[in-house]
Each structure stands twice: as C-alpha cells, then as structure tokens.
C-alpha positions as CSV (number, residue, x, y, z in Angstrom):
1,M,97.2,93.8,115.0
2,E,96.8,97.5,115.5
3,F,94.0,99.8,114.4
4,K,94.1,103.6,114.2
5,R,90.3,104.3,114.4
6,K,90.9,107.4,116.5
7,E,93.6,108.8,114.2
8,S,92.5,112.4,113.4
9,F,93.3,112.4,109.7
10,R,92.8,109.5,107.4
11,H,91.9,110.0,103.7
12,N,90.1,107.3,101.8
13,L,91.1,107.6,98.1
14,E,88.4,107.6,95.4
15,N,91.2,106.9,92.9
16,P,94.0,104.8,94.4
17,I,97.6,105.9,94.2
18,E,100.1,103.6,92.5
19,I,102.9,102.6,94.8
20,D,106.3,100.8,94.2
21,C,108.0,99.2,97.1
22,V,111.0,97.1,97.9
23,V,110.3,94.5,100.6
24,S,113.2,93.4,102.9
25,H,112.9,90.6,105.4
26,S,115.4,88.9,107.7
27,T,115.0,85.6,105.7
28,M,115.7,87.2,102.3
29,E,119.2,88.0,101.0
30,I,118.0,90.8,98.7
31,G,114.9,93.0,98.7
32,V,112.0,92.0,96.4
33,Q,110.1,94.6,94.3
34,A,106.4,94.8,94.7
35,K,103.7,97.0,93.0
36,G,100.3,97.9,94.3
37,Q,98.0,100.7,95.2
38,I,97.4,103.0,98.2
39,V,93.7,102.6,99.3
40,D,93.8,105.1,102.1
41,I,96.5,107.3,103.6
42,S,97.3,109.3,106.7
43,P,100.5,111.2,107.7
44,Q,101.5,108.2,109.8
45,G,100.4,105.3,107.7
46,L,98.9,103.6,104.6
47,R,96.5,100.9,103.7
48,I,97.9,99.3,100.6
49,S,96.8,96.6,98.2
50,L,99.5,94.4,96.7
51,L,99.4,91.9,93.8
52,Q,101.7,89.5,95.6
53,P,101.8,88.5,99.3
54,L,104.4,89.6,101.8
55,P,106.3,86.9,103.7
56,K,104.3,85.1,106.4
57,D,105.7,87.0,109.4
58,I,104.9,90.5,108.2
59,E,106.0,92.2,111.4
60,E,109.6,91.5,110.3
61,C,109.1,93.1,106.8
62,V,110.6,96.5,106.1
63,L,109.3,98.4,103.1
64,Q,110.9,101.1,101.1
65,L,108.0,102.9,99.5
66,E,107.8,105.3,96.6
67,F,104.6,107.0,95.5
68,K,103.2,110.3,94.1
69,I,100.1,111.7,95.8
70,H,99.9,114.8,93.6
71,E,103.1,116.2,92.1
72,R,106.0,115.3,94.4
73,V,107.5,111.8,94.5
74,I,107.5,110.7,98.2
75,R,110.0,108.1,99.4
76,A,109.5,106.7,102.8
77,D,110.3,103.6,104.9
78,G,107.6,101.7,106.7
79,E,106.7,98.4,108.4
80,A,103.7,96.1,107.9
81,V,101.5,96.0,111.0
82,W,98.5,94.0,109.9
83,N,97.1,92.1,106.9
84,R,93.6,91.2,105.7
85,P,92.5,88.7,103.1
86,T,90.4,90.1,100.2
87,G,88.0,88.3,98.0
88,D,89.9,89.3,94.9
89,E,93.5,88.3,94.1
90,Q,95.1,91.1,96.0
91,Y,96.6,91.4,99.5
92,R,95.7,94.2,101.9
93,Y,98.3,95.5,104.4
94,G,98.4,98.3,107.0
95,I,101.7,100.1,106.8
96,R,103.1,102.3,109.6
97,L,105.4,104.9,108.1
98,H,108.7,105.9,109.7
99,A,107.8,109.5,109.0
100,S,109.5,112.6,110.3
101,E,107.3,115.7,110.9
102,A,108.6,117.1,107.6
103,L,107.4,114.1,105.7
104,Q,104.1,114.1,107.5
105,E,103.6,117.8,106.5
106,T,104.5,116.9,102.9
107,I,101.9,114.2,102.8
108,I,99.3,116.6,104.2
109,E,100.1,119.3,101.7
110,E,100.1,116.9,98.8
111,L,96.7,115.5,99.8
112,K,95.3,119.0,100.0
113,L,96.6,119.8,96.5
114,R,95.3,116.5,95.1
115,R,91.9,117.0,96.7
116,R,91.7,120.6,95.4
117,A,92.6,119.4,91.9
118,E,89.9,116.7,92.1
119,V,87.2,119.2,93.2
120,F,88.1,121.7,90.4
121,S,88.2,118.9,87.7
122,K,84.6,118.0,88.6
123,K,83.3,121.5,87.9
C-alpha cells in the first residue's frame, strides 16, 4: 500500500464528483463498467468510492476513468494502489493516474474553477 501524505496538492471534495470507469483485469475477457464518486483528488491520483468491489488482486486492475470536475470531461487511465473497507456498502480505492503534465494542469485548472464557483455560489 502506498500513501501520499507529503503530496503537495490534494483536494478533499465537499460534494463528491461522479465517476464512470471501465475496469480491466488480466482474468477478465472484457472490461466491466463501474460507477462511483471521487472523494478527494490530486493531479496524480484519486480516492474513489465504488458501489461494487474490484477484483481481489487490485494491483492488476487497470481503470479507464471519465469524470467532470467543473466543465470539461476528463478521461484518464489509472491503476488501483490500495483499498479500504468502509462501514457502508461502498468500496474505497486509491487510484494512481497515468497522467501527463498536460492532464495534471487540466485537473488543477478545473479544480480552481470548481472552487471559485463554489465560493461565489455561497455569497
């Protein structure tokens, strides 16, 4: 398991972001669709909550992710690096994104726009 406690930029979301993903695994012939929410996000990774579990050996899972932080739809690939049980009927996973610098910048810009909109909507 890997933790990124020293990562410089991690944004905990007050209102989780809906996420769609296709999960591929070496033991599966075709990818399986999964829906969930992004609980927190950084330019390099996500903590997500899914309604269904990933296969047991999560380190072999590849996820094709699609989500919208503010206005733009972001598509990225990632890999599960840890999992945590939760008390409710959801499954928590840490996802490392295979993100180029351009994708990381897009995530940062979208987070800024989202936060700005949240602040102005509270006024």
